FIVOMAR-158373 format. One record per residue (C-alpha): residue number from 1; x, y, z. Coordinates in steps of 0.02 Angstrom, whole numbers. Layout:
<pts>
<pt resi="NUM" X="X" Y="Y" Z="Z"/>
...
</pts>
This chain:
<pts>
<pt resi="1" X="0" Y="0" Z="0"/>
<pt resi="2" X="68" Y="171" Z="-47"/>
<pt resi="3" X="80" Y="314" Z="75"/>
<pt resi="4" X="-64" Y="402" Z="-12"/>
<pt resi="5" X="-175" Y="248" Z="0"/>
<pt resi="6" X="-127" Y="225" Z="182"/>
<pt resi="7" X="-179" Y="404" Z="220"/>
<pt resi="8" X="-346" Y="376" Z="134"/>
<pt resi="9" X="-381" Y="222" Z="241"/>
<pt resi="10" X="-335" Y="318" Z="397"/>
<pt resi="11" X="-458" Y="455" Z="351"/>
<pt resi="12" X="-599" Y="326" Z="328"/>
<pt resi="13" X="-559" Y="248" Z="496"/>
<pt resi="14" X="-567" Y="415" Z="584"/>
<pt resi="15" X="-729" Y="468" Z="499"/>
<pt resi="16" X="-835" Y="310" Z="505"/>
<pt resi="17" X="-764" Y="202" Z="645"/>
<pt resi="18" X="-743" Y="225" Z="830"/>
<pt resi="19" X="-560" Y="269" Z="837"/>
<pt resi="20" X="-533" Y="258" Z="1023"/>
<pt resi="21" X="-406" Y="118" Z="996"/>
<pt resi="22" X="-314" Y="195" Z="850"/>
<pt resi="23" X="-141" Y="266" Z="875"/>
<pt resi="24" X="-124" Y="450" Z="837"/>
<pt resi="25" X="66" Y="451" Z="855"/>
<pt resi="26" X="182" Y="426" Z="707"/>
<pt resi="27" X="235" Y="244" Z="688"/>
<pt resi="28" X="418" Y="224" Z="638"/>
<pt resi="29" X="455" Y="108" Z="494"/>
<pt resi="30" X="639" Y="92" Z="539"/>
<pt resi="31" X="727" Y="38" Z="698"/>
<pt resi="32" X="781" Y="212" Z="751"/>
<pt resi="33" X="927" Y="235" Z="868"/>
<pt resi="34" X="1044" Y="85" Z="865"/>
<pt resi="35" X="1200" Y="64" Z="970"/>
<pt resi="36" X="1287" Y="-64" Z="1078"/>
<pt resi="37" X="1286" Y="-16" Z="1262"/>
<pt resi="38" X="1417" Y="-80" Z="1383"/>
<pt resi="39" X="1406" Y="-50" Z="1569"/>
<pt resi="40" X="1577" Y="-81" Z="1644"/>
<pt resi="41" X="1683" Y="-56" Z="1800"/>
<pt resi="42" X="1871" Y="-35" Z="1807"/>
<pt resi="43" X="1965" Y="-187" Z="1868"/>
<pt resi="44" X="2030" Y="-180" Z="2048"/>
<pt resi="45" X="2206" Y="-111" Z="2053"/>
<pt resi="46" X="2185" Y="-10" Z="1893"/>
<pt resi="47" X="2292" Y="149" Z="1903"/>
<pt resi="48" X="2140" Y="256" Z="1860"/>
<pt resi="49" X="2023" Y="173" Z="1984"/>
<pt resi="50" X="1899" Y="292" Z="2066"/>
<pt resi="51" X="1778" Y="196" Z="2173"/>
<pt resi="52" X="1741" Y="12" Z="2161"/>
<pt resi="53" X="1555" Y="47" Z="2141"/>
<pt resi="54" X="1579" Y="170" Z="1997"/>
<pt resi="55" X="1501" Y="109" Z="1835"/>
<pt resi="56" X="1535" Y="178" Z="1662"/>
<pt resi="57" X="1421" Y="161" Z="1513"/>
<pt resi="58" X="1503" Y="149" Z="1342"/>
<pt resi="59" X="1399" Y="172" Z="1186"/>
<pt resi="60" X="1468" Y="105" Z="1022"/>
<pt resi="61" X="1391" Y="160" Z="858"/>
<pt resi="62" X="1439" Y="211" Z="683"/>
<pt resi="63" X="1481" Y="390" Z="635"/>
<pt resi="64" X="1323" Y="396" Z="529"/>
<pt resi="65" X="1215" Y="333" Z="672"/>
<pt resi="66" X="1295" Y="457" Z="791"/>
<pt resi="67" X="1256" Y="605" Z="676"/>
<pt resi="68" X="1076" Y="548" Z="653"/>
<pt resi="69" X="1048" Y="517" Z="839"/>
<pt resi="70" X="1110" Y="692" Z="882"/>
<pt resi="71" X="985" Y="770" Z="762"/>
<pt resi="72" X="846" Y="657" Z="827"/>
<pt resi="73" X="886" Y="701" Z="1007"/>
<pt resi="74" X="879" Y="888" Z="972"/>
<pt resi="75" X="712" Y="877" Z="880"/>
<pt resi="76" X="615" Y="743" Z="976"/>
<pt resi="77" X="680" Y="759" Z="1153"/>
<pt resi="78" X="749" Y="933" Z="1180"/>
<pt resi="79" X="610" Y="1009" Z="1072"/>
<pt resi="80" X="705" Y="1173" Z="1066"/>
<pt resi="81" X="581" Y="1246" Z="942"/>
<pt resi="82" X="422" Y="1163" Z="1002"/>
<pt resi="83" X="337" Y="996" Z="975"/>
<pt resi="84" X="395" Y="911" Z="812"/>
<pt resi="85" X="266" Y="887" Z="675"/>
<pt resi="86" X="220" Y="724" Z="590"/>
<pt resi="87" X="317" Y="770" Z="432"/>
<pt resi="88" X="472" Y="803" Z="538"/>
<pt resi="89" X="454" Y="633" Z="621"/>
<pt resi="90" X="428" Y="553" Z="452"/>
<pt resi="91" X="583" Y="639" Z="385"/>
<pt resi="92" X="686" Y="582" Z="535"/>
<pt resi="93" X="622" Y="405" Z="510"/>
<pt resi="94" X="668" Y="409" Z="325"/>
<pt resi="95" X="841" Y="476" Z="365"/>
<pt resi="96" X="863" Y="334" Z="489"/>
<pt resi="97" X="824" Y="212" Z="349"/>
<pt resi="98" X="953" Y="295" Z="238"/>
<pt resi="99" X="1080" Y="287" Z="380"/>
<pt resi="100" X="1046" Y="100" Z="401"/>
<pt resi="101" X="1066" Y="71" Z="214"/>
<pt resi="102" X="1224" Y="178" Z="215"/>
<pt resi="103" X="1297" Y="73" Z="356"/>
<pt resi="104" X="1255" Y="-85" Z="260"/>
<pt resi="105" X="1341" Y="-22" Z="103"/>
<pt resi="106" X="1493" Y="36" Z="202"/>
<pt resi="107" X="1508" Y="-136" Z="282"/>
<pt resi="108" X="1496" Y="-217" Z="111"/>
<pt resi="109" X="1624" Y="-96" Z="39"/>
<pt resi="110" X="1743" Y="-133" Z="182"/>
<pt resi="111" X="1722" Y="-320" Z="157"/>
<pt resi="112" X="1748" Y="-308" Z="-32"/>
<pt resi="113" X="1902" Y="-199" Z="-5"/>
<pt resi="114" X="1977" Y="-321" Z="120"/>
<pt resi="115" X="1944" Y="-467" Z="3"/>
<pt resi="116" X="2025" Y="-376" Z="-142"/>
<pt resi="117" X="2180" Y="-332" Z="-41"/>
<pt resi="118" X="2194" Y="-511" Z="21"/>
<pt resi="119" X="2173" Y="-574" Z="-157"/>
<pt resi="120" X="2304" Y="-453" Z="-225"/>
<pt resi="121" X="2424" Y="-506" Z="-88"/>
<pt resi="122" X="2392" Y="-689" Z="-128"/>
<pt resi="123" X="2425" Y="-658" Z="-313"/>
<pt resi="124" X="2604" Y="-607" Z="-274"/>
<pt resi="125" X="2638" Y="-756" Z="-162"/>
<pt resi="126" X="2735" Y="-907" Z="-230"/>
<pt resi="127" X="2633" Y="-1050" Z="-303"/>
<pt resi="128" X="2599" Y="-1169" Z="-159"/>
<pt resi="129" X="2623" Y="-1325" Z="-265"/>
<pt resi="130" X="2612" Y="-1395" Z="-441"/>
<pt resi="131" X="2422" Y="-1408" Z="-428"/>
<pt resi="132" X="2400" Y="-1222" Z="-397"/>
<pt resi="133" X="2517" Y="-1182" Z="-541"/>
<pt resi="134" X="2427" Y="-1305" Z="-655"/>
<pt resi="135" X="2259" Y="-1229" Z="-611"/>
<pt resi="136" X="2327" Y="-1055" Z="-646"/>
<pt resi="137" X="2395" Y="-1108" Z="-816"/>
<pt resi="138" X="2230" Y="-1189" Z="-864"/>
<pt resi="139" X="2135" Y="-1033" Z="-810"/>
<pt resi="140" X="2256" Y="-922" Z="-908"/>
<pt resi="141" X="2236" Y="-1028" Z="-1064"/>
<pt resi="142" X="2048" Y="-1020" Z="-1046"/>
<pt resi="143" X="2058" Y="-832" Z="-1025"/>
<pt resi="144" X="2157" Y="-824" Z="-1187"/>
<pt resi="145" X="2021" Y="-927" Z="-1271"/>
<pt resi="146" X="2127" Y="-1083" Z="-1287"/>
<pt resi="147" X="2013" Y="-1237" Z="-1269"/>
<pt resi="148" X="2070" Y="-1363" Z="-1140"/>
<pt resi="149" X="2066" Y="-1497" Z="-1275"/>
<pt resi="150" X="2205" Y="-1407" Z="-1370"/>
<pt resi="151" X="2344" Y="-1445" Z="-1245"/>
<pt resi="152" X="2402" Y="-1565" Z="-1110"/>
<pt resi="153" X="2457" Y="-1517" Z="-935"/>
<pt resi="154" X="2609" Y="-1614" Z="-877"/>
<pt resi="155" X="2784" Y="-1576" Z="-811"/>
<pt resi="156" X="2707" Y="-1439" Z="-703"/>
<pt resi="157" X="2825" Y="-1471" Z="-557"/>
<pt resi="158" X="2974" Y="-1451" Z="-672"/>
<pt resi="159" X="2904" Y="-1284" Z="-730"/>
<pt resi="160" X="2872" Y="-1230" Z="-550"/>
<pt resi="161" X="3053" Y="-1264" Z="-504"/>
<pt resi="162" X="3108" Y="-1161" Z="-652"/>
<pt resi="163" X="2999" Y="-1015" Z="-599"/>
<pt resi="164" X="3072" Y="-1024" Z="-423"/>
<pt resi="165" X="3251" Y="-1002" Z="-484"/>
<pt resi="166" X="3329" Y="-842" Z="-420"/>
<pt resi="167" X="3387" Y="-803" Z="-596"/>
<pt resi="168" X="3207" Y="-816" Z="-662"/>
<pt resi="169" X="3103" Y="-754" Z="-514"/>
<pt resi="170" X="2930" Y="-780" Z="-589"/>
<pt resi="171" X="2854" Y="-887" Z="-452"/>
<pt resi="172" X="2691" Y="-791" Z="-430"/>
<pt resi="173" X="2529" Y="-761" Z="-524"/>
<pt resi="174" X="2564" Y="-576" Z="-545"/>
<pt resi="175" X="2738" Y="-595" Z="-619"/>
<pt resi="176" X="2699" Y="-746" Z="-726"/>
<pt resi="177" X="2539" Y="-669" Z="-796"/>
<pt resi="178" X="2640" Y="-530" Z="-877"/>
<pt resi="179" X="2742" Y="-660" Z="-972"/>
<pt resi="180" X="2592" Y="-758" Z="-1034"/>
<pt resi="181" X="2502" Y="-619" Z="-1126"/>
<pt resi="182" X="2462" Y="-669" Z="-1304"/>
<pt resi="183" X="2481" Y="-854" Z="-1269"/>
<pt resi="184" X="2347" Y="-913" Z="-1391"/>
<pt resi="185" X="2304" Y="-1071" Z="-1487"/>
<pt resi="186" X="2423" Y="-1030" Z="-1629"/>
<pt resi="187" X="2572" Y="-994" Z="-1517"/>
<pt resi="188" X="2555" Y="-1152" Z="-1411"/>
<pt resi="189" X="2548" Y="-1261" Z="-1566"/>
<pt resi="190" X="2716" Y="-1196" Z="-1628"/>
<pt resi="191" X="2882" Y="-1255" Z="-1559"/>
<pt resi="192" X="3058" Y="-1236" Z="-1623"/>
<pt resi="193" X="3109" Y="-1388" Z="-1521"/>
<pt resi="194" X="3005" Y="-1526" Z="-1597"/>
<pt resi="195" X="2897" Y="-1564" Z="-1749"/>
<pt resi="196" X="2719" Y="-1502" Z="-1759"/>
<pt resi="197" X="2610" Y="-1614" Z="-1648"/>
<pt resi="198" X="2496" Y="-1727" Z="-1749"/>
<pt resi="199" X="2352" Y="-1845" Z="-1718"/>
<pt resi="200" X="2315" Y="-1869" Z="-1534"/>
<pt resi="201" X="2480" Y="-1788" Z="-1482"/>
<pt resi="202" X="2449" Y="-1616" Z="-1408"/>
<pt resi="203" X="2571" Y="-1482" Z="-1351"/>
<pt resi="204" X="2622" Y="-1484" Z="-1169"/>
<pt resi="205" X="2574" Y="-1316" Z="-1091"/>
<pt resi="206" X="2720" Y="-1322" Z="-968"/>
<pt resi="207" X="2845" Y="-1349" Z="-1109"/>
<pt resi="208" X="2766" Y="-1207" Z="-1209"/>
<pt resi="209" X="2786" Y="-1089" Z="-1061"/>
<pt resi="210" X="2964" Y="-1148" Z="-1028"/>
<pt resi="211" X="3013" Y="-1119" Z="-1209"/>
<pt resi="212" X="2931" Y="-947" Z="-1207"/>
<pt resi="213" X="3023" Y="-895" Z="-1049"/>
<pt resi="214" X="3190" Y="-964" Z="-1107"/>
<pt resi="215" X="3177" Y="-850" Z="-1259"/>
<pt resi="216" X="3122" Y="-697" Z="-1159"/>
<pt resi="217" X="3251" Y="-557" Z="-1182"/>
<pt resi="218" X="3207" Y="-484" Z="-1012"/>
<pt resi="219" X="3260" Y="-645" Z="-926"/>
<pt resi="220" X="3414" Y="-662" Z="-1039"/>
<pt resi="221" X="3452" Y="-844" Z="-1005"/>
<pt resi="222" X="3614" Y="-842" Z="-1105"/>
<pt resi="223" X="3686" Y="-710" Z="-990"/>
<pt resi="224" X="3629" Y="-807" Z="-836"/>
<pt resi="225" X="3718" Y="-963" Z="-901"/>
<pt resi="226" X="3879" Y="-867" Z="-933"/>
<pt resi="227" X="3875" Y="-806" Z="-753"/>
<pt resi="228" X="3870" Y="-983" Z="-682"/>
<pt resi="229" X="4019" Y="-1033" Z="-577"/>
<pt resi="230" X="4123" Y="-1188" Z="-621"/>
<pt resi="231" X="4036" Y="-1345" Z="-560"/>
<pt resi="232" X="4108" Y="-1478" Z="-447"/>
<pt resi="233" X="4118" Y="-1658" Z="-509"/>
<pt resi="234" X="3971" Y="-1705" Z="-397"/>
<pt resi="235" X="3865" Y="-1559" Z="-461"/>
<pt resi="236" X="3907" Y="-1602" Z="-641"/>
<pt resi="237" X="3849" Y="-1780" Z="-611"/>
<pt resi="238" X="3683" Y="-1721" Z="-539"/>
<pt resi="239" X="3655" Y="-1601" Z="-685"/>
<pt resi="240" X="3690" Y="-1737" Z="-814"/>
<pt resi="241" X="3575" Y="-1864" Z="-731"/>
<pt resi="242" X="3440" Y="-1731" Z="-711"/>
<pt resi="243" X="3455" Y="-1690" Z="-896"/>
<pt resi="244" X="3421" Y="-1871" Z="-945"/>
<pt resi="245" X="3264" Y="-1883" Z="-837"/>
<pt resi="246" X="3198" Y="-1713" Z="-890"/>
<pt resi="247" X="3228" Y="-1754" Z="-1074"/>
<pt resi="248" X="3119" Y="-1908" Z="-1051"/>
<pt resi="249" X="2985" Y="-1807" Z="-961"/>
<pt resi="250" X="2978" Y="-1657" Z="-1077"/>
<pt resi="251" X="3003" Y="-1742" Z="-1245"/>
<pt resi="252" X="2915" Y="-1911" Z="-1250"/>
<pt resi="253" X="2913" Y="-2039" Z="-1323"/>
<pt resi="254" X="3083" Y="-2114" Z="-1290"/>
<pt resi="255" X="3120" Y="-2129" Z="-1477"/>
<pt resi="256" X="3115" Y="-1941" Z="-1499"/>
<pt resi="257" X="3238" Y="-1887" Z="-1365"/>
<pt resi="258" X="3356" Y="-2036" Z="-1391"/>
<pt resi="259" X="3367" Y="-1992" Z="-1576"/>
<pt resi="260" X="3400" Y="-1810" Z="-1531"/>
<pt resi="261" X="3536" Y="-1864" Z="-1412"/>
<pt resi="262" X="3625" Y="-1977" Z="-1535"/>
<pt resi="263" X="3586" Y="-1922" Z="-1713"/>
<pt resi="264" X="3729" Y="-1797" Z="-1724"/>
<pt resi="265" X="3867" Y="-1876" Z="-1621"/>
<pt resi="266" X="3849" Y="-2044" Z="-1534"/>
<pt resi="267" X="3910" Y="-2076" Z="-1358"/>
<pt resi="268" X="3824" Y="-2240" Z="-1315"/>
<pt resi="269" X="3955" Y="-2313" Z="-1199"/>
<pt resi="270" X="3971" Y="-2158" Z="-1091"/>
<pt resi="271" X="3782" Y="-2134" Z="-1083"/>
<pt resi="272" X="3760" Y="-2315" Z="-1033"/>
<pt resi="273" X="3890" Y="-2288" Z="-895"/>
<pt resi="274" X="3800" Y="-2131" Z="-835"/>
<pt resi="275" X="3627" Y="-2209" Z="-825"/>
<pt resi="276" X="3666" Y="-2387" Z="-769"/>
<pt resi="277" X="3830" Y="-2399" Z="-674"/>
<pt resi="278" X="3856" Y="-2376" Z="-488"/>
<pt resi="279" X="4004" Y="-2257" Z="-503"/>
<pt resi="280" X="3902" Y="-2102" Z="-553"/>
<pt resi="281" X="3781" Y="-2135" Z="-410"/>
<pt resi="282" X="3925" Y="-2145" Z="-286"/>
<pt resi="283" X="3993" Y="-1981" Z="-353"/>
<pt resi="284" X="3822" Y="-1900" Z="-340"/>
<pt resi="285" X="3784" Y="-1961" Z="-163"/>
<pt resi="286" X="3963" Y="-1922" Z="-106"/>
<pt resi="287" X="3977" Y="-2084" Z="-7"/>
<pt resi="288" X="4161" Y="-2058" Z="28"/>
<pt resi="289" X="4214" Y="-2187" Z="-100"/>
<pt resi="290" X="4371" Y="-2135" Z="-191"/>
<pt resi="291" X="4332" Y="-2082" Z="-369"/>
<pt resi="292" X="4427" Y="-2184" Z="-497"/>
<pt resi="293" X="4521" Y="-2074" Z="-622"/>
<pt resi="294" X="4435" Y="-2162" Z="-766"/>
<pt resi="295" X="4263" Y="-2121" Z="-694"/>
<pt resi="296" X="4314" Y="-1940" Z="-671"/>
<pt resi="297" X="4376" Y="-1935" Z="-851"/>
<pt resi="298" X="4215" Y="-2014" Z="-917"/>
<pt resi="299" X="4107" Y="-1889" Z="-823"/>
<pt resi="300" X="4211" Y="-1743" Z="-887"/>
<pt resi="301" X="4200" Y="-1809" Z="-1065"/>
<pt resi="302" X="4011" Y="-1824" Z="-1051"/>
<pt resi="303" X="3998" Y="-1648" Z="-980"/>
<pt resi="304" X="4096" Y="-1575" Z="-1126"/>
<pt resi="305" X="3989" Y="-1676" Z="-1247"/>
<pt resi="306" X="3829" Y="-1602" Z="-1177"/>
<pt resi="307" X="3906" Y="-1428" Z="-1171"/>
<pt resi="308" X="3937" Y="-1430" Z="-1358"/>
<pt resi="309" X="3790" Y="-1537" Z="-1412"/>
<pt resi="310" X="3714" Y="-1474" Z="-1576"/>
<pt resi="311" X="3534" Y="-1527" Z="-1539"/>
<pt resi="312" X="3423" Y="-1381" Z="-1482"/>
<pt resi="313" X="3319" Y="-1504" Z="-1381"/>
<pt resi="314" X="3468" Y="-1570" Z="-1283"/>
<pt resi="315" X="3541" Y="-1396" Z="-1259"/>
<pt resi="316" X="3371" Y="-1333" Z="-1198"/>
<pt resi="317" X="3355" Y="-1464" Z="-1061"/>
<pt resi="318" X="3540" Y="-1461" Z="-1015"/>
<pt resi="319" X="3529" Y="-1272" Z="-991"/>
<pt resi="320" X="3378" Y="-1288" Z="-877"/>
<pt resi="321" X="3471" Y="-1417" Z="-772"/>
<pt resi="322" X="3628" Y="-1308" Z="-763"/>
<pt resi="323" X="3522" Y="-1162" Z="-702"/>
<pt resi="324" X="3464" Y="-1268" Z="-555"/>
<pt resi="325" X="3310" Y="-1367" Z="-606"/>
<pt resi="326" X="3373" Y="-1532" Z="-535"/>
<pt resi="327" X="3292" Y="-1699" Z="-498"/>
<pt resi="328" X="3270" Y="-1779" Z="-328"/>
<pt resi="329" X="3404" Y="-1907" Z="-293"/>
<pt resi="330" X="3415" Y="-2044" Z="-233"/>
<pt resi="331" X="3223" Y="-2049" Z="-247"/>
<pt resi="332" X="3227" Y="-2047" Z="-437"/>
<pt resi="333" X="3361" Y="-2178" Z="-464"/>
<pt resi="334" X="3225" Y="-2307" Z="-499"/>
<pt resi="335" X="3150" Y="-2192" Z="-631"/>
<pt resi="336" X="3323" Y="-2172" Z="-707"/>
<pt resi="337" X="3341" Y="-2361" Z="-717"/>
<pt resi="338" X="3173" Y="-2377" Z="-808"/>
<pt resi="339" X="3223" Y="-2240" Z="-930"/>
<pt resi="340" X="3388" Y="-2330" Z="-963"/>
<pt resi="341" X="3295" Y="-2492" Z="-997"/>
<pt resi="342" X="3175" Y="-2407" Z="-1118"/>
<pt resi="343" X="3315" Y="-2321" Z="-1211"/>
<pt resi="344" X="3415" Y="-2482" Z="-1227"/>
<pt resi="345" X="3262" Y="-2575" Z="-1291"/>
<pt resi="346" X="3234" Y="-2442" Z="-1423"/>
<pt resi="347" X="3416" Y="-2442" Z="-1478"/>
<pt resi="348" X="3414" Y="-2632" Z="-1491"/>
<pt resi="349" X="3269" Y="-2630" Z="-1615"/>
</pts>
């Protein structure tokens, strides 16, 4: 019922019906004065203690409510200019409604602001794990209108370790987002490292991002590699073993990366020694066993072979390993053994 209709009904009631029970006073539509009241006493021993029986009342309200209550008090209770009229009471009531709505909107604004600040802070925090990074990549691809069916999502942990490198420093949503602008369907289907995917084979999103970042002039990977300090024999062993496992992970199937490794210059015997013999594992784990000069020479020869390898694929993975994206040993020795078996089976065909 509108205010005009309500007034018409009131007029009928007063004219035709005994109105002894009707209320002549204005009926508020809104709650009016609202505040939290606390009646407190100071704790015994407080330096500002007055008397133990003294009680203090504390009223807590919003600034908007305080301003409205002061106006209401002056008009309704002090009545400095006489008894307030019905329109004045109605106006006060309406203002109280506006104050309540204003408080509601201010609370919502404060909550939205806090959530935004928390979200912005979270965006600059490191990715908690490979699952968070994978979810972010999928969301970014979707935002760039790349259908989920156009790519696979593997090797995410390897990518996360790359982003965490001090020389790369892209381990957050904010920093990584800037590097993924323009990553569309066409760009993820192109790779300078391997043939165009065909059939059911789809590009690996993590590899696409890695390749993109490795070519980024702002990161300048070549300069970072030149700044690397000479590696110890143990560190060289870990880098070489990590390169083999990461080659298998990033560039399946085994036929592809084995051919890349051997099609220019073959080094079967030394690679077999690296993947299958106990000596490299002893060097890596630093078990205190004296390193045989021949093992040291073989490892050095392998290192130099990888350093000058002509395959872009091998150089790509070897560079990532040298920068510090290393595998977990001894946990991944079993994986290394399986990779060695697969590669030997392929070479025997």
